[in-house]
Z-matrix of the N, CA and C atoms (Angstrom, degrees):
N
C 1 1.460
C 2 1.525 1 109.20
N 3 1.322 2 117.09 1 132.48
C 4 1.458 3 121.61 2 178.26
C 5 1.523 4 109.63 3 -74.83
N 6 1.328 5 115.73 4 137.08
C 7 1.458 6 118.49 5 175.93
C 8 1.519 7 108.77 6 -88.89
N 9 1.321 8 115.90 7 147.91
C 10 1.456 9 120.77 8 -179.25
C 11 1.521 10 109.11 9 -87.38
N 12 1.327 11 117.67 10 150.16
C 13 1.465 12 121.34 11 -179.97
C 14 1.529 13 111.93 12 -62.48
N 15 1.334 14 114.55 13 151.69
C 16 1.464 15 121.25 14 176.83
C 17 1.519 16 108.58 15 -145.96
N 18 1.329 17 115.70 16 170.93
C 19 1.458 18 120.18 17 175.56
C 20 1.520 19 109.20 18 -145.88
N 21 1.329 20 115.49 19 154.00
C 22 1.463 21 122.41 20 176.11
C 23 1.519 22 107.84 21 -134.52
N 24 1.338 23 115.71 22 129.02
C 25 1.461 24 122.59 23 177.44
C 26 1.520 25 108.64 24 -125.53
N 27 1.333 26 116.14 25 140.92
C 28 1.467 27 120.96 26 177.79
C 29 1.513 28 109.27 27 -123.32
N 30 1.344 29 114.94 28 143.86
C 31 1.460 30 121.39 29 175.21
C 32 1.517 31 109.16 30 -139.53
N 33 1.302 32 115.09 31 138.27
C 34 1.458 33 121.87 32 171.01
C 35 1.531 34 105.87 33 -94.89
N 36 1.332 35 116.62 34 122.13
C 37 1.459 36 121.27 35 -175.64
C 38 1.523 37 110.15 36 -116.43
N 39 1.314 38 116.14 37 144.41
C 40 1.467 39 122.17 38 -179.70
C 41 1.524 40 109.64 39 -89.04
N 42 1.321 41 115.88 40 58.67
C 43 1.462 42 121.95 41 -179.91
C 44 1.525 43 108.58 42 -154.93
N 45 1.309 44 115.56 43 153.14
C 46 1.464 45 120.85 44 178.16
C 47 1.534 46 109.71 45 -66.51
N 48 1.326 47 116.89 46 157.78
C 49 1.466 48 118.91 47 175.26
C 50 1.535 49 112.29 48 -55.10
N 51 1.319 50 117.28 49 -34.19
C 52 1.458 51 120.68 50 179.65
C 53 1.534 52 111.40 51 -63.09
N 54 1.323 53 116.80 52 -42.84
C 55 1.471 54 120.29 53 179.92
C 56 1.527 55 111.46 54 -70.03
N 57 1.312 56 117.33 55 -38.49
C 58 1.465 57 120.60 56 178.34
C 59 1.532 58 109.62 57 -65.29
N 60 1.320 59 116.40 58 -44.68
C 61 1.469 60 121.33 59 178.54
C 62 1.526 61 110.46 60 -59.69
N 63 1.329 62 116.94 61 -42.85
C 64 1.459 63 120.74 62 179.19
C 65 1.533 64 110.95 63 -61.62
N 66 1.331 65 116.65 64 -37.86
C 67 1.465 66 120.10 65 179.12
C 68 1.527 67 111.53 66 -62.82
N 69 1.330 68 117.30 67 -28.68
C 70 1.463 69 122.05 68 179.16
C 71 1.524 70 113.14 69 -87.08
N 72 1.329 71 118.15 70 -18.09
C 73 1.461 72 119.96 71 -168.90
C 74 1.522 73 115.11 72 -122.72
N 75 1.306 74 118.59 73 -15.56
C 76 1.455 75 122.26 74 -179.35
C 77 1.533 76 107.61 75 -98.48
N 78 1.332 77 117.87 76 115.79
C 79 1.468 78 119.57 77 -176.59
C 80 1.531 79 114.03 78 -52.89
N 81 1.331 80 118.48 79 -36.36
C 82 1.471 81 120.40 80 178.66
C 83 1.528 82 110.98 81 -64.00
N 84 1.326 83 117.08 82 -32.78
C 85 1.463 84 121.13 83 176.60
C 86 1.531 85 111.22 84 -80.34
N 87 1.317 86 116.80 85 -39.76
C 88 1.469 87 120.84 86 -179.51
C 89 1.526 88 110.94 87 -57.62
N 90 1.333 89 116.67 88 -39.78
C 91 1.461 90 121.63 89 -179.32
C 92 1.526 91 111.35 90 -61.94
N 93 1.322 92 117.27 91 -27.67
C 94 1.463 93 120.97 92 -175.98
C 95 1.530 94 113.26 93 -73.84
N 96 1.327 95 118.92 94 -22.93
C 97 1.466 96 118.99 95 -175.11
C 98 1.531 97 114.66 96 -132.12
N 99 1.297 98 118.46 97 -23.31
C 100 1.455 99 121.49 98 -173.23
C 101 1.525 100 110.61 99 -64.92
N 102 1.301 101 116.61 100 140.34
C 103 1.459 102 120.96 101 176.82
C 104 1.509 103 112.90 102 107.38
N 105 1.306 104 117.46 103 -20.83
C 106 1.458 105 119.91 104 172.38
C 107 1.508 106 114.66 105 82.91
N 108 1.295 107 114.29 106 -164.26
C 109 1.454 108 124.25 107 -174.53
C 110 1.529 109 110.59 108 -67.21
N 111 1.332 110 115.89 109 137.06
C 112 1.467 111 121.97 110 176.40
C 113 1.521 112 113.26 111 61.01
N 114 1.295 113 117.55 112 22.09
C 115 1.451 114 120.35 113 177.88
C 116 1.522 115 107.76 114 -127.12
N 117 1.290 116 116.06 115 150.42
C 118 1.443 117 119.16 116 -177.35
C 119 1.518 118 109.27 117 -124.74
N 120 1.333 119 115.41 118 120.14
C 121 1.452 120 120.65 119 -179.30
C 122 1.519 121 108.95 120 -76.15
N 123 1.286 122 116.10 121 131.99
C 124 1.456 123 121.78 122 -178.13
C 125 1.523 124 112.44 123 -102.49
N 126 1.334 125 116.42 124 -38.72
C 127 1.459 126 120.10 125 -176.99
C 128 1.520 127 110.37 126 -141.13
N 129 1.315 128 115.20 127 150.34
C 130 1.462 129 120.91 128 174.03
C 131 1.521 130 107.76 129 -151.40
N 132 1.321 131 115.37 130 135.35
C 133 1.454 132 122.53 131 177.56
C 134 1.523 133 107.35 132 -135.33
N 135 1.346 134 116.28 133 145.10
C 136 1.456 135 120.23 134 177.83
C 137 1.525 136 109.70 135 -150.34
N 138 1.317 137 116.28 136 115.46
C 139 1.456 138 123.30 137 172.57
C 140 1.526 139 105.26 138 -100.72
N 141 1.318 140 115.49 139 87.23
C 142 1.463 141 122.71 140 -166.36
C 143 1.525 142 112.85 141 -78.57
N 144 1.317 143 114.59 142 83.64
C 145 1.465 144 122.60 143 175.75
C 146 1.526 145 106.78 144 -162.36
N 147 1.311 146 116.79 145 155.82
C 148 1.461 147 119.54 146 176.28
C 149 1.526 148 107.34 147 -58.99
N 150 1.320 149 116.66 148 126.19
C 151 1.454 150 122.50 149 -176.42
C 152 1.520 151 113.05 150 92.68
N 153 1.342 152 117.11 151 -11.51
C 154 1.461 153 121.18 152 177.51
C 155 1.517 154 110.41 153 -77.39
N 156 1.321 155 116.35 154 159.26
C 157 1.461 156 121.58 155 -177.72
C 158 1.517 157 111.16 156 -107.17
N 159 1.328 158 115.02 157 153.75
C 160 1.464 159 121.11 158 168.11
C 161 1.523 160 106.78 159 -125.22
N 162 1.323 161 114.63 160 156.98
C 163 1.466 162 120.16 161 176.60
C 164 1.519 163 107.65 162 -151.75
N 165 1.322 164 116.13 163 135.81
C 166 1.460 165 122.03 164 176.65
C 167 1.526 166 107.63 165 -132.74
N 168 1.313 167 115.87 166 133.97
C 169 1.457 168 121.54 167 176.98
C 170 1.514 169 109.59 168 -125.80
N 171 1.319 170 116.52 169 135.38
C 172 1.462 171 120.12 170 179.59
C 173 1.519 172 110.05 171 -150.10
N 174 1.310 173 113.98 172 158.19
C 175 1.456 174 121.26 173 176.35
C 176 1.525 175 107.18 174 -95.97
N 177 1.304 176 116.97 175 122.63
C 178 1.453 177 121.60 176 -177.99
C 179 1.517 178 112.58 177 -79.43
N 180 1.318 179 115.59 178 169.76
C 181 1.469 180 121.33 179 177.60
C 182 1.516 181 111.25 180 -60.94
N 183 1.343 182 115.94 181 -19.89
C 184 1.459 183 120.85 182 177.96
C 185 1.527 184 112.03 183 -82.78
N 186 1.353 185 116.68 184 -0.25
C 187 1.455 186 121.73 185 179.18
C 188 1.515 187 114.27 186 84.75
N 189 1.337 188 117.38 187 -5.43
C 190 1.454 189 121.29 188 -178.86
C 191 1.522 190 111.10 189 -87.03
N 192 1.328 191 115.20 190 151.40
C 193 1.459 192 121.38 191 174.88
C 194 1.532 193 108.24 192 -82.45
N 195 1.319 194 116.81 193 131.17
C 196 1.464 195 122.66 194 178.07
C 197 1.520 196 108.16 195 -121.38
N 198 1.325 197 116.30 196 134.06
C 199 1.455 198 121.78 197 179.56
C 200 1.525 199 108.47 198 -130.63
N 201 1.333 200 115.11 199 129.79
C 202 1.454 201 121.16 200 177.68
C 203 1.522 202 107.47 201 -128.81
N 204 1.330 203 115.65 202 146.36
C 205 1.454 204 119.46 203 178.81
C 206 1.519 205 109.37 204 -150.71
N 207 1.314 206 113.98 205 170.16
C 208 1.451 207 119.12 206 178.43
C 209 1.512 208 111.14 207 -173.91
N 210 1.319 209 114.42 208 -176.71
C 211 1.457 210 122.39 209 -178.79
C 212 1.524 211 108.17 210 -121.58
N 213 1.325 212 115.43 211 133.51
C 214 1.462 213 120.68 212 176.88
C 215 1.526 214 109.26 213 -70.86
N 216 1.327 215 115.66 214 126.32
C 217 1.466 216 121.88 215 179.52
C 218 1.529 217 111.68 216 -102.99
N 219 1.331 218 116.02 217 -27.29
C 220 1.465 219 121.31 218 178.31
C 221 1.526 220 107.38 219 -148.21
N 222 1.333 221 115.93 220 134.46
C 223 1.453 222 122.19 221 -179.78
C 224 1.520 223 107.91 222 -135.45
N 225 1.334 224 116.71 223 110.36
C 226 1.461 225 122.58 224 176.20
C 227 1.523 226 106.13 225 -120.76
N 228 1.332 227 117.69 226 101.60
C 229 1.460 228 120.35 227 -173.77
C 230 1.531 229 113.48 228 -47.87
N 231 1.335 230 114.06 229 131.66
C 232 1.462 231 124.26 230 176.25
C 233 1.526 232 114.44 231 65.66
N 234 1.346 233 118.23 232 9.29
C 235 1.463 234 120.15 233 -177.30
C 236 1.526 235 115.04 234 -135.18
N 237 1.356 236 117.16 235 -41.97
C 238 1.469 237 117.56 236 -171.04
C 239 1.525 238 111.70 237 -156.39
N 240 1.341 239 114.34 238 141.32
C 241 1.463 240 122.93 239 171.47
C 242 1.520 241 108.05 240 -133.87
N 243 1.318 242 116.48 241 138.24
C 244 1.462 243 121.87 242 171.46
C 245 1.522 244 105.53 243 -130.39
N 246 1.349 245 115.72 244 128.74
C 247 1.457 246 119.30 245 -178.72
C 248 1.518 247 110.92 246 -148.82
N 249 1.337 248 113.79 247 153.00
C 250 1.462 249 118.82 248 173.55
C 251 1.525 250 107.90 249 -75.62
N 252 1.336 251 116.08 250 163.24
C 253 1.462 252 122.46 251 -174.06
C 254 1.515 253 108.12 252 -143.92
N 255 1.328 254 116.35 253 120.46
C 256 1.472 255 119.47 254 178.14
C 257 1.520 256 109.43 255 -147.94
N 258 1.320 257 115.74 256 131.54
C 259 1.462 258 122.01 257 174.64
C 260 1.513 259 109.27 258 -76.69
N 261 1.325 260 117.12 259 144.92
C 262 1.463 261 122.52 260 178.89
C 263 1.529 262 110.37 261 -55.98
N 264 1.336 263 116.71 262 -37.29
C 265 1.465 264 121.21 263 -176.02
C 266 1.524 265 113.74 264 -78.73
N 267 1.350 266 117.86 265 -18.37
C 268 1.469 267 120.95 266 -180.00
C 269 1.534 268 110.07 267 -139.17
N 270 1.336 269 117.94 268 62.67
C 271 1.469 270 120.33 269 -176.37
C 272 1.528 271 113.32 270 -63.21
N 273 1.311 272 116.92 271 -23.13
C 274 1.466 273 120.33 272 -179.99
C 275 1.535 274 112.55 273 -72.74
N 276 1.314 275 117.57 274 -10.96
C 277 1.470 276 121.95 275 -178.83
C 278 1.532 277 111.47 276 -100.63
N 279 1.310 278 117.38 277 44.36
C 280 1.459 279 121.46 278 -177.72
C 281 1.527 280 111.00 279 -63.43
N 282 1.325 281 115.23 280 136.65
C 283 1.452 282 122.00 281 176.31
C 284 1.522 283 108.35 282 -128.51
N 285 1.323 284 117.65 283 -172.50
C 286 1.465 285 121.06 284 -176.82
C 287 1.523 286 110.87 285 -134.93
N 288 1.340 287 115.06 286 138.76
C 289 1.463 288 122.39 287 179.36
C 290 1.522 289 108.75 288 -118.76
N 291 1.336 290 115.39 289 135.68
C 292 1.464 291 121.81 290 173.20
C 293 1.519 292 107.77 291 -122.38
N 294 1.327 293 115.60 292 128.62
C 295 1.454 294 122.88 293 176.99
C 296 1.523 295 107.25 294 -113.72
N 297 1.327 296 116.90 295 117.38
C 298 1.465 297 122.47 296 174.99
C 299 1.517 298 107.71 297 -110.72
N 300 1.329 299 116.33 298 132.82
C 301 1.466 300 122.16 299 179.61
C 302 1.521 301 107.72 300 -123.89
N 303 1.316 302 115.94 301 119.85
C 304 1.472 303 121.45 302 -179.39
C 305 1.523 304 109.20 303 -118.56
N 306 1.336 305 117.02 304 138.16
C 307 1.465 306 118.52 305 175.77
C 308 1.522 307 110.19 306 -64.48
N 309 1.327 308 115.41 307 146.20
C 310 1.455 309 122.76 308 176.98
C 311 1.527 310 106.33 309 -133.16
N 312 1.305 311 117.24 310 166.67
C 313 1.464 312 120.08 311 -173.87
C 314 1.521 313 113.82 312 -51.50
N 315 1.311 314 118.63 313 -44.79
C 316 1.464 315 120.11 314 -178.42
C 317 1.530 316 112.15 315 -118.34
N 318 1.309 317 117.10 316 25.93
C 319 1.457 318 119.79 317 -179.73
C 320 1.513 319 112.10 318 163.94
N 321 1.344 320 115.91 319 -124.54
C 322 1.462 321 121.94 320 -175.47
C 323 1.520 322 110.70 321 -145.01
N 324 1.312 323 114.59 322 156.30
C 325 1.464 324 121.01 323 169.11
C 326 1.521 325 106.89 324 -113.18
N 327 1.326 326 115.39 325 121.13
C 328 1.451 327 122.00 326 179.29
C 329 1.525 328 108.28 327 -103.03
N 330 1.309 329 116.18 328 129.26
C 331 1.467 330 121.76 329 174.15
C 332 1.518 331 107.95 330 -118.55
N 333 1.322 332 115.63 331 119.77
C 334 1.456 333 122.79 332 178.19
C 335 1.523 334 107.47 333 -107.03
N 336 1.319 335 116.30 334 122.34
C 337 1.462 336 121.86 335 175.43
C 338 1.520 337 107.60 336 -118.82
N 339 1.323 338 115.73 337 122.53
C 340 1.469 339 121.07 338 179.07
C 341 1.521 340 106.32 339 -117.46
N 342 1.339 341 116.62 340 120.06
C 343 1.463 342 122.31 341 -172.09
C 344 1.522 343 112.19 342 -122.76
N 345 1.320 344 114.47 343 165.48
C 346 1.466 345 123.84 344 172.04
C 347 1.532 346 112.65 345 68.42
N 348 1.345 347 115.25 346 39.48
C 349 1.469 348 118.83 347 176.45
C 350 1.517 349 110.68 348 -67.66
N 351 1.321 350 115.57 349 152.20
C 352 1.455 351 122.61 350 178.99
C 353 1.528 352 110.98 351 -62.85
N 354 1.345 353 116.44 352 -41.49
C 355 1.460 354 120.71 353 179.61
C 356 1.537 355 109.27 354 -159.03
N 357 1.324 356 116.18 355 179.00
C 358 1.466 357 120.57 356 -177.82
C 359 1.529 358 112.32 357 -67.18
N 360 1.314 359 118.13 358 -34.42
C 361 1.465 360 120.17 359 177.97
C 362 1.529 361 110.24 360 -62.28
N 363 1.332 362 117.04 361 -43.56
C 364 1.472 363 120.45 362 177.69
C 365 1.530 364 109.90 363 -60.65
N 366 1.325 365 116.92 364 -42.91
C 367 1.471 366 120.32 365 177.35
C 368 1.524 367 110.64 366 -60.00
N 369 1.320 368 117.16 367 -47.44
C 370 1.464 369 121.05 368 -177.47
C 371 1.529 370 111.38 369 -64.77
N 372 1.331 371 117.47 370 -40.29
C 373 1.465 372 120.94 371 177.12
C 374 1.523 373 110.67 372 -62.90
N 375 1.328 374 116.70 373 -41.90
C 376 1.466 375 120.38 374 179.59
C 377 1.532 376 111.15 375 -69.68
N 378 1.304 377 116.69 376 -34.55
C 379 1.472 378 118.95 377 177.74
C 380 1.532 379 109.63 378 -60.18
N 381 1.309 380 116.27 379 -44.35
C 382 1.463 381 120.74 380 177.92
C 383 1.530 382 110.61 381 -64.62
N 384 1.325 383 116.49 382 -47.06
C 385 1.462 384 120.93 383 -179.46
C 386 1.518 385 112.89 384 -62.77
N 387 1.336 386 116.75 385 -45.87
C 388 1.467 387 119.67 386 177.83
C 389 1.525 388 110.70 387 -63.97
N 390 1.315 389 117.03 388 -36.87
C 391 1.472 390 119.78 389 177.65
C 392 1.516 391 111.40 390 -59.49
N 393 1.337 392 116.83 391 -47.06
C 394 1.467 393 121.01 392 176.67
C 395 1.526 394 110.38 393 -60.89
N 396 1.330 395 116.73 394 -45.49
C 397 1.455 396 120.81 395 -179.17
C 398 1.515 397 112.68 396 -61.62
N 399 1.323 398 116.84 397 -44.02
C 400 1.463 399 120.48 398 179.66
C 401 1.528 400 111.31 399 -67.91
N 402 1.338 401 117.03 400 -30.88
C 403 1.483 402 119.48 401 172.87
C 404 1.519 403 109.52 402 -60.44
N 405 1.339 404 117.40 403 -43.46
C 406 1.466 405 121.48 404 179.16
C 407 1.522 406 110.79 405 -67.13
N 408 1.333 407 117.26 406 -39.30
C 409 1.460 408 121.09 407 177.72
C 410 1.526 409 110.31 408 -59.59
N 411 1.323 410 117.07 409 -44.61
C 412 1.470 411 121.11 410 178.48
C 413 1.524 412 111.95 411 -56.99
N 414 1.323 413 117.03 412 -35.82
C 415 1.475 414 121.24 413 -178.56
C 416 1.526 415 112.05 414 -66.13
N 417 1.329 416 117.93 415 -19.49
C 418 1.461 417 120.58 416 176.74
C 419 1.530 418 111.50 417 -70.09
N 420 1.333 419 116.43 418 -19.92
C 421 1.467 420 121.84 419 -173.33
C 422 1.527 421 110.68 420 -126.08
N 423 1.337 422 117.24 421 70.12
C 424 1.474 423 119.59 422 -176.08
C 425 1.537 424 113.07 423 -66.79
């Protein structure tokens, strides 16, 4: 059986695990960083419970509206989130994201694992997008 492409990104953040978790789960915080560089988040929703849905909509640098949503599969407050991930335009290409947050001496270490990509191009595009997004997340915690 062929394995599907995946990616793992790590960031050291100057914020407690509680603040990092809030940035991922509180729509008012999600709007501040989600979407990455040169993109502006317009909407964010989060029903934070196993089986609950999230949805984020933003206008990309290309001027197009992008909408992504998913279902929370695991919710461990201040430590871990696992959720499905599907773009409105390609719902059949559902993948999975895991966010692990570990305390560190002066903040947190965030590990983002995105698995089950449709192909390598999708993985590479998401690597770039997540990189921009995590850059914006870091700016929340100077």
